[in-house]
Structures are given as structure tokens and as C-alpha cells.
C-alpha positions in Angstrom: -4.2 -61.8 8.8 -4.8 -65.2 10.2 -3.2 -68.6 10.0 -6.3 -70.1 8.5 -5.4 -68.7 5.0 -2.0 -70.2 5.0 -3.0 -73.9 5.1 -5.4 -76.0 2.9 -6.8 -77.7 5.9 -10.3 -78.5 7.1 -11.6 -76.2 9.8 -12.4 -79.3 11.9 -8.9 -80.6 11.9 -6.5 -79.5 14.7 -3.3 -80.8 12.9 -2.5 -80.5 9.2 0.2 -80.0 6.6 0.6 -76.6 5.0 1.7 -75.7 1.5 5.4 -75.8 2.4 5.0 -79.4 3.6 5.4 -78.6 7.3 3.0 -80.0 10.0 1.4 -77.4 12.1 -1.5 -77.0 14.5 -4.6 -75.2 13.3 -5.3 -72.2 15.6 -8.1 -69.6 15.5 -7.5 -66.3 17.0 -8.8 -65.8 20.6 -9.5 -62.0 20.5 -11.2 -61.1 17.3 -11.8 -57.5 18.2 -8.1 -56.9 19.0 -7.2 -58.4 15.6 -9.6 -56.1 13.8 -8.1 -53.2 15.7 -4.6 -54.2 14.9 -5.3 -54.3 11.2 -7.1 -50.9 11.3 -4.0 -49.3 12.9 -1.6 -50.7 10.3 -1.0 -47.9 7.9 0.1 -48.7 4.3 3.5 -47.6 3.0 2.3 -48.1 -0.6 -1.3 -48.0 -1.6 -2.7 -51.4 -2.1 -4.5 -52.4 -5.2 -8.2 -52.9 -5.1 -9.2 -56.4 -3.7 -12.2 -58.4 -4.4 -15.4 -57.6 -2.4 -15.0 -60.2 0.3 -11.5 -58.8 1.0 -12.5 -55.2 0.9 -14.8 -55.2 3.9 -14.3 -51.9 5.5 -13.4 -51.4 9.2 -16.7 -49.6 9.8 -18.7 -52.6 8.6 -16.5 -55.0 10.7 -17.5 -53.0 13.8 -21.2 -53.5 13.1 -20.7 -57.2 12.6 -18.8 -57.7 15.8 -21.2 -59.3 18.4 -20.8 -61.7 21.3 -19.8 -65.2 20.3 -20.2 -64.4 16.5 -17.5 -61.8 16.7 -14.5 -64.1 16.9 -15.5 -66.3 14.0 -16.5 -63.3 11.8 -13.3 -61.4 12.4 -11.2 -64.6 11.9 -12.9 -65.2 8.6 -12.3 -61.7 7.4 -8.7 -61.7 8.5 -8.0 -65.0 6.8 -9.3 -63.5 3.5 -7.2 -60.3 3.8 -8.3 -56.8 4.4 -8.1 -53.4 2.6 -5.4 -52.3 4.9 -1.7 -52.9 4.1 1.0 -54.4 6.3 1.7 -57.8 7.8 -0.3 -58.7 10.9 1.2 -60.1 14.1 -0.6 -63.4 13.5 0.5 -63.8 9.9 4.0 -62.9 10.9 4.0 -65.6 13.6 2.8 -68.3 11.1 5.2 -67.2 8.4 8.1 -67.1 11.0 7.5 -70.8 11.8 8.0 -71.7 8.2 10.9 -69.3 7.7 12.9 -70.9 10.4 12.4 -74.3 8.9 13.2 -73.1 5.4 16.4 -71.5 6.6 17.4 -74.8 8.1 18.1 -73.2 11.5 19.0 -75.9 13.9 17.1 -76.4 17.1 18.8 -74.8 20.1 20.2 -72.0 18.0 20.3 -68.6 19.6 18.2 -66.6 17.2 19.3 -63.3 18.8 16.1 -62.7 20.7 18.0 -60.6 23.2 19.5 -58.3 20.7 18.3 -54.7 20.0 19.5 -54.0 16.4 19.4 -50.7 14.5 19.2 -51.2 10.8 19.6 -48.3 8.4 17.9 -48.1 4.9 18.9 -45.7 2.2 16.1 -45.8 -0.3 14.7 -43.8 -3.2 11.4 -42.8 -1.5 10.6 -39.7 -3.7 11.3 -38.7 -7.2 11.1 -40.9 -10.3 12.1 -44.1 -8.4 9.9 -43.6 -5.4 7.8 -46.8 -6.1 11.0 -48.8 -6.0 12.0 -47.5 -2.6 8.5 -48.1 -1.3 8.7 -51.7 -2.4 12.0 -52.2 -0.6 10.7 -50.6 2.6 7.7 -52.8 2.5 9.8 -55.9 2.1 12.4 -54.9 4.8 9.5 -54.3 7.3 7.9 -57.7 6.4 11.2 -59.5 7.1 11.9 -57.6 10.4 8.4 -58.6 11.7 8.9 -62.2 10.6 12.4 -62.3 12.2 11.0 -60.9 15.5 8.1 -63.4 15.5 10.6 -66.1 15.0 12.4 -65.2 18.2 15.1 -63.1 16.5 16.3 -59.7 17.4 14.2 -56.6 17.6 15.2 -54.6 14.5 14.5 -51.0 14.6 14.6 -49.5 11.1 16.0 -46.0 10.3 14.9 -45.1 6.8 16.5 -42.2 4.8 15.3 -41.0 1.5 18.1 -40.6 -1.1 15.5 -39.4 -3.7 16.5 -39.9 -7.4 19.1 -40.7 -6.1 20.2 -37.2 -5.5 23.9 -36.8 -4.4 23.1 -34.2 -1.8 20.3 -36.2 -0.2 22.5 -39.4 -0.4 25.3 -37.6 1.5 22.9 -36.3 4.1 21.5 -39.9 4.6 25.0 -41.2 5.0 25.8 -38.6 7.5 22.6 -39.1 9.5 23.1 -43.0 9.6 26.6 -42.5 10.8 25.4 -40.1 13.6 22.9 -42.8 14.6 25.8 -45.4 14.7 23.8 -48.0 12.6 26.2 -51.1 12.1 24.5 -52.1 8.9 22.2 -50.6 6.1 20.1 -51.9 3.2 21.1 -49.6 0.5 20.5 -48.9 -3.2 21.7 -47.4 -6.5 25.4 -48.3 -6.0 25.1 -46.5 -2.7 23.5 -43.4 -4.0 25.5 -43.7 -7.2 28.7 -43.4 -5.5 27.8 -40.4 -3.2 27.7 -42.5 0.0 30.6 -44.7 -0.6 33.3 -42.7 1.2 31.1 -42.5 4.2 30.2 -46.1 4.1 33.8 -47.0 4.6 34.8 -44.2 6.9 32.0 -45.0 9.4 32.3 -48.8 8.7 28.6 -49.4 8.0 28.1 -52.8 6.4 26.1 -52.0 3.3 24.1 -54.3 1.1 23.0 -53.1 -2.3 20.4 -55.1 -4.1 19.6 -52.4 -6.7 22.7 -51.4 -8.5 25.0 -54.2 -7.3 28.7 -53.9 -7.1 29.3 -51.3 -9.9 32.7 -50.6 -11.5 32.8 -47.4 -9.4 32.1 -49.2 -6.1 35.1 -51.4 -6.2 37.5 -50.8 -3.3 34.8 -49.9 -0.9 35.4 -52.4 1.8 32.2 -52.3 3.7 30.0 -52.2 0.5 28.7 -55.5 -1.1 26.4 -55.8 -4.1 23.7 -58.5 -3.6 22.5 -58.8 -7.2 23.9 -58.8 -10.7 25.8 -55.7 -11.6 23.1 -54.0 -13.6 23.5 -54.2 -16.6 27.2 -55.4 -16.9 26.7 -59.0 -15.5 23.7 -59.5 -17.7 25.3 -58.2 -21.0 27.4 -61.4 -22.1 24.4 -63.7 -21.9 22.0 -61.2 -23.4 24.4 -60.6 -26.4 24.6 -64.3 -26.9 20.8 -64.4 -27.0 20.7 -61.6 -29.4 23.2 -63.2 -31.8 21.1 -66.3 -31.9 17.7 -64.5 -32.2 19.0 -62.0 -34.8 21.8 -63.6 -36.9 22.0 -60.7 -39.1 22.3 -58.2 -36.2 25.7 -56.5 -35.8 25.5 -53.1 -34.1 24.8 -52.1 -30.5 23.9 -48.8 -28.9 22.6 -47.5 -25.7 20.2 -45.0 -24.2 20.0 -44.4 -20.5 20.4 -42.1 -17.5 23.1 -39.5 -17.3 25.4 -40.6 -14.4 27.9 -37.6 -14.9 31.5 -38.7 -14.2 30.6 -42.3 -13.8 29.4 -42.6 -17.4 33.0 -43.2 -18.7 33.7 -46.3 -16.7 30.3 -47.9 -17.5 30.7 -47.1 -21.2 34.1 -48.6 -21.3 32.9 -51.7 -19.7 29.9 -52.1 -22.0 32.1 -51.5 -25.1 34.5 -54.2 -24.1 31.6 -56.7 -23.6 30.1 -55.8 -26.9 33.5 -56.3 -28.7 34.1 -59.6 -26.9 30.8 -60.9 -28.3 32.0 -60.1 -31.8 29.5 -57.2 -32.2 30.1 -53.6 -33.0 29.4 -50.5 -30.7 27.9 -48.0 -33.3 28.8 -44.9 -31.1 25.3 -44.3 -29.8 25.4 -43.4 -26.2 22.6 -41.0 -25.3 21.6 -40.1 -21.8 19.1 -37.8 -20.1 18.6 -36.6 -16.5 17.2 -39.2 -14.1 14.1 -37.0 -13.6 13.3 -36.6 -17.2 10.6 -38.5 -19.1 10.8 -36.5 -22.4 12.8 -38.5 -24.8 12.1 -36.6 -28.0 15.7 -35.2 -28.5 17.2 -38.6 -27.6 15.0 -40.5 -30.0 15.7 -38.0 -32.6 19.5 -38.9 -32.3 18.7 -42.7 -32.2 16.8 -42.3 -35.5 20.0 -40.8 -37.1 22.2 -43.7 -35.9 19.8 -46.7 -35.3 21.6 -49.8 -34.0 20.4 -53.3 -34.6 20.2 -53.7 -30.7 19.4 -50.7 -28.5 20.0 -51.2 -24.7 17.3 -49.3 -22.8 19.2 -48.6 -19.6 16.4 -47.0 -17.5 14.8 -48.1 -14.2 11.4 -47.9 -12.6 8.7 -46.4 -14.9 11.1 -44.9 -17.4 11.5 -48.0 -19.7 7.8 -47.9 -20.4 7.7 -44.2 -21.1 10.7 -44.5 -23.4 9.5 -47.5 -25.4 6.1 -45.9 -26.0 7.7 -42.9 -27.4 10.3 -44.9 -29.4 7.7 -47.1 -30.9 5.6 -44.0 -31.8 8.6 -42.5 -33.6 9.1 -45.7 -35.6 12.2 -46.8 -34.0 13.0 -50.3 -35.5 15.9 -51.5 -33.4 15.5 -54.5 -31.0 14.9 -52.9 -27.7 16.3 -54.5 -24.7 15.8 -53.2 -21.2 18.0 -53.7 -18.0 15.0 -54.2 -15.7 11.2 -54.6 -15.6 8.5 -53.6 -13.2 4.8 -53.0 -13.3 5.5 -49.2 -13.1 7.0 -49.5 -16.6 3.8 -51.2 -17.8 1.6 -48.4 -16.4 4.0 -45.7 -17.9 3.8 -47.2 -21.4 0.0 -46.8 -21.6 -0.7 -50.1 -23.2 2.4 -50.3 -25.4 4.2 -52.9 -23.5 1.1 -55.2 -23.3 0.5 -54.7 -27.0 4.0 -54.8 -28.5 6.0 -56.6 -25.7 9.1 -55.6 -24.0 12.3 -57.7 -23.7 14.7 -57.2 -20.8 17.8 -58.9 -19.4 18.3 -59.1 -15.6 18.0 -61.3 -12.5 14.1 -61.2 -12.7 12.1 -62.2 -9.7 8.8 -63.8 -10.9 6.3 -63.6 -8.0 3.8 -65.5 -10.0 6.2 -68.5 -10.4 8.7 -68.4 -7.4 11.6 -70.7 -8.0 12.0 -72.1 -4.5 10.1 -72.5 -1.2 11.6 -69.3 0.4 10.6 -67.3 -2.7 7.1 -68.7 -2.4 6.8 -67.9 1.2 8.0 -64.4 0.5 5.9 -63.8 -2.5 2.7 -65.0 -0.9 3.4 -63.0 2.3 4.3 -59.8 0.5 1.2 -59.9 -1.6 -1.1 -60.7 1.4 0.4 -57.8 3.3 0.5 -55.2 0.7 -2.0 -56.2 -2.0 0.2 -56.4 -4.9 2.9 -58.8 -6.4 6.5 -58.3 -5.1 8.9 -56.9 -7.7 12.7 -57.6 -7.7 13.4 -54.5 -5.6 11.2 -56.0 -2.9 12.6 -59.4 -3.3 16.3 -58.2 -3.0 15.6 -56.2 0.0 13.8 -59.1 1.8 16.7 -61.5 1.2 19.2 -58.8 2.4 17.3 -58.4 5.6 17.5 -62.1 6.1 21.2 -61.9 5.5 21.6 -59.3 8.2 19.7 -61.7 10.6 22.0 -64.5 9.6 25.1 -62.4 10.3 23.6 -61.4 13.8 23.1 -65.1 14.6 26.7 -65.9 13.6 28.1 -63.1 15.8 25.9 -64.1 18.7 27.0 -67.8 18.3 30.7 -66.6 18.4 30.1 -64.7 21.6 30.5 -61.4 19.9 28.6 -58.1 19.6 26.3 -57.8 16.6 26.2 -54.1 17.0 29.9 -54.1 15.9 30.1 -53.9 12.2 33.6 -55.1 12.1 32.3 -58.4 13.5 29.4 -58.5 11.1 31.8 -58.1 8.2 34.1 -60.7 9.5 31.2 -63.1 9.8 30.3 -62.4 6.1 33.9 -63.0 4.9 34.2 -66.2 6.9 31.2 -67.7 4.9 29.8 -65.6 2.2 26.9 -67.9 1.5 23.3 -67.0 2.3 19.7 -68.1 1.6 18.2 -66.6 -1.5 14.8 -66.3 -3.1 16.6 -66.8 -6.5 17.6 -70.2 -7.8 17.1 -73.4 -6.1 14.1 -75.6 -7.0 10.7 -76.6 -5.8 12.2 -78.3 -2.7 15.5 -76.4 -2.2 16.1 -72.8 -1.2 18.4 -70.8 -3.4 21.9 -69.5 -2.5 23.4 -66.1 -2.7 27.2 -66.1 -2.7 29.3 -63.0 -2.3 32.6 -62.8 -4.4 35.0 -61.6 -1.8 37.2 -60.1 -4.5 34.7 -58.1 -6.4 32.2 -57.7 -3.5 29.4 -58.5 -5.9 27.7 -61.8 -6.5 29.7 -65.0 -7.5 26.7 -66.5 -9.2 23.2 -65.2 -9.9 20.5 -66.8 -12.0 19.4 -64.3 -14.7 18.2 -64.3 -18.3 16.5 -62.6 -21.1 12.7 -62.4 -20.7 9.7 -60.9 -22.6 6.8 -59.2 -21.1 3.6 -59.1 -23.2 -0.2 -59.2 -22.6 0.3 -59.3 -18.7 2.7 -62.3 -18.8 6.5 -62.6 -18.6 8.2 -65.6 -20.2 11.9 -66.5 -20.3 13.7 -66.4 -23.7 17.2 -67.5 -22.4 18.7 -68.2 -19.0 22.3 -68.0 -17.9 24.6 -66.9 -15.0 27.2 -64.2 -14.5 29.5 -63.8 -17.5 27.0 -65.7 -19.6 27.9 -69.1 -18.0 25.5 -71.9 -18.4 23.7 -70.2 -21.2 20.7 -71.9 -22.8 17.7 -70.9 -24.8 14.3 -71.4 -23.1 12.2 -74.3 -24.1 
């Protein structure tokens, strides 16, 4: 909490330049006791990591420190350094909102939708093996909605539904509840609950943005569904196979282990096989899957050892890649292992194996430690300050999707329309499918997310092959959708 922490300015200066290059006035909070109370009442969605001692001052100790005159300065200092509580403060949201409006290049005089009351749905995996992913997304959506409100934008009421693993029954229930609540739009995940929500998405005309599964082969034809990230892993495969051929000239065979998606497996397998063959490699017939809730890979690994490919795709999400790699390494699997995503949950689940042996993965990776553009920097710093941990790609994608919704609301309002009408939101998207992104761009330019109106996926998306080891991630190759603009990292 506190604008002080956001600018490298002297406490004696009233006007200074912040880290994004914007000029701003230095303001100290006027009601320190109220600020402390606000922080204490903000409950964390996800437990924050331990902070250093000057940040971990407890609420009880703060109360003892508060005294006339000294109270304001003491509380302001503590707020500027952070607190043990999670969640964005009103003061931080206001400061971040000022930067956000400038970074989004919103022109003076634009109606930001301040009179709009907007109900936004969210279908997230808040329980089961992917619970941490859903928590990251919820955090990011709440961060964005508070920044948007502080900027003078709409009051966004969030209706969150747990689709579990995803579980088809829970996903259908979530779809039904959001329809009954008449939400015009939702931030969704897992190919809209691995397909279970798609029919209801179109039937009830709920504009749906999926930054987890993207526009999978089985989502095609759903008119109100849009994937806002690479199709995982399909879009990343061509570039990843090009990297593999260069890094392993003698490698020829490719197999896959992953989650059992039931009737959806066939379409995904056909797509993967076609891409493997197009790369001049051979699918060796290995396609082993387990239940999404399983973390016992003994039987799977036994089958891998009998038909070990040169390259083994590890098509798991969340913590599962770490658990699988640890068991595979212990069993002596010698294949080049290549994941389809990476999170710190996987690092924890590997119990040191990923740090020691490394882990390669191909995806549109969000690097919170090295944000690629000013919007990404604003988000990464705001998220870590609010929740005490770095943002992963689940959070990054949900954040930019929430900004997309705000962009669409502004467009509809500017046209004199009703932003609670999903058909008008959809029309605004199709008229101009370009939005601000925390991916791509450069140090002075915000990235661009562009929807392909034919596929309802992304037209372009920066991605690559990366390697995690000893707590650090480095790029091995970078490319775009279909392997375009491929180059090996320096």
C-alpha cells in the first residue's frame, strides 16, 4: 500500500518521475489509521510467501505504534514497504490506475465507463489439482478490476465459479449459474471446462475469454468463445520441433504423455501427429494418459521405458510436470523431456529435481522477473506487491483478459450502446480484434494481442522453448504461431 513505494523520488520533492517515465505528484496518505485498517481487512485469496522482517510487521504491532502525529508517518512507511496481508490497497490501485490509463493510451475525454455496473463471470479451477492456477487467475482479475475502478472505469462485480479439475459436472453447473445471473461476459479456462461449457456459452451468448487452453480444436465453431493465448500445446509444437531438430540432430522419434481428455483425445492426437510428420519426425506410437487427478505415474513410466522416444512431450499442467519429471528421472528415462507449461507449483512438486536437472518447456511464457513491456512491468510489480509472490502466466493472461473486457465496455459506451449486452461486446471485438497485451512489445511499447476472427484464437503470440534450472528461466529459442520468426536464443 502507498504511492511512495512506486516512485524513486525524494521524500522532500512534491513532483517527480516514476519508473514508467510518467510525471506525478508525491502524496502521503492523510489517514494512516484508516489505511492500516483497510489492509487488515483485506483477506488473501492465496497465501502470500513470507516477507522480510520490515514487511512482516503484524497488525497488532502496528496498533501499538500508532500515536498522535507519528501515526501517519509510521503507517505510511509500513504501507509503502508492503504488509503481510494480501490484496491490492485502494491507494496502490489509484496510483497504478494513473499509469494504466497512460500505458493503454486512452485519450483525454474518453468515457471510461464510470457509470456502468458490470457483472463479470469467472469459471476457474479453484479446487482439485489445478487449484493454485485458478487462485492466480482470481487474484489477477481482482487486481485489474480494482485498478479499472480507480481509473474511473466501471464498477465490476465478479461472480466466480469453481469448475474444479475441470470436472464436467462442475463446469456445466458453473455455466448454468452464470447464465441464470445473466453475466454478459466471463473469464474462463481449460477450453471452457474442456468443452463442457461450450454449448451453454453459445446458447446464452456469454462472451468468453479463455487464456488457459486457448482455442482448442474442439472449441472451433463456438461463436462466443475466444482463446486469448496459444493453443496449448498445438501452436507451440512447430517451433519446438524445429528447436529439437537443431539441438538434437540425431533425434527422430516423438511421443507424448499427458492428461486423459476422454473423447477429446482423438482430435488432439491427430493434430499432434500431423505436426510431427510435417516437421520430418516420426510419431513412435507412444500416447499415454492418466486421470487429471492422478500423480502416480508408475504405470505410465513403465510403458514409456518399453517404447522410449527421442523427444517426450510432457503434456501436464500445474504441479503435475514436476511430479512426473521427478518420477521419470528416478526411473532412468533418457528421453528429452519437453513440457507444455511451467509454474512454480511444478518446481515444488519435483522436490528439487527441476532445480538440479533442469526442465525444458515450450509455451507463451510470462517472465515476471523480466517483463517485456511497460504494461507487463506494471502488472508484475503490482501483482507481487499485492499477493507476495511473482505472477505466473495464468495470472498474466487473466489480467490482460480483464483489460480486454474494459476495452470492449469503453467501445460500446462510446458507440452509445449497452455494455451489458453481450452481442454488442462481441460486435465491438470483431470490429477491431486488437488489444493491449503483457506479452511482446519492448521496453517502451506495450504488446498487442490480436484475435484471429476465423479460428477465434490468437493471430500472433510470442512464445518459445525455455529452460528452468537453479531458480532461473532462460530462453533457448523464440518464435510465433506456426513456428514463424523462429530463431535460436543468443
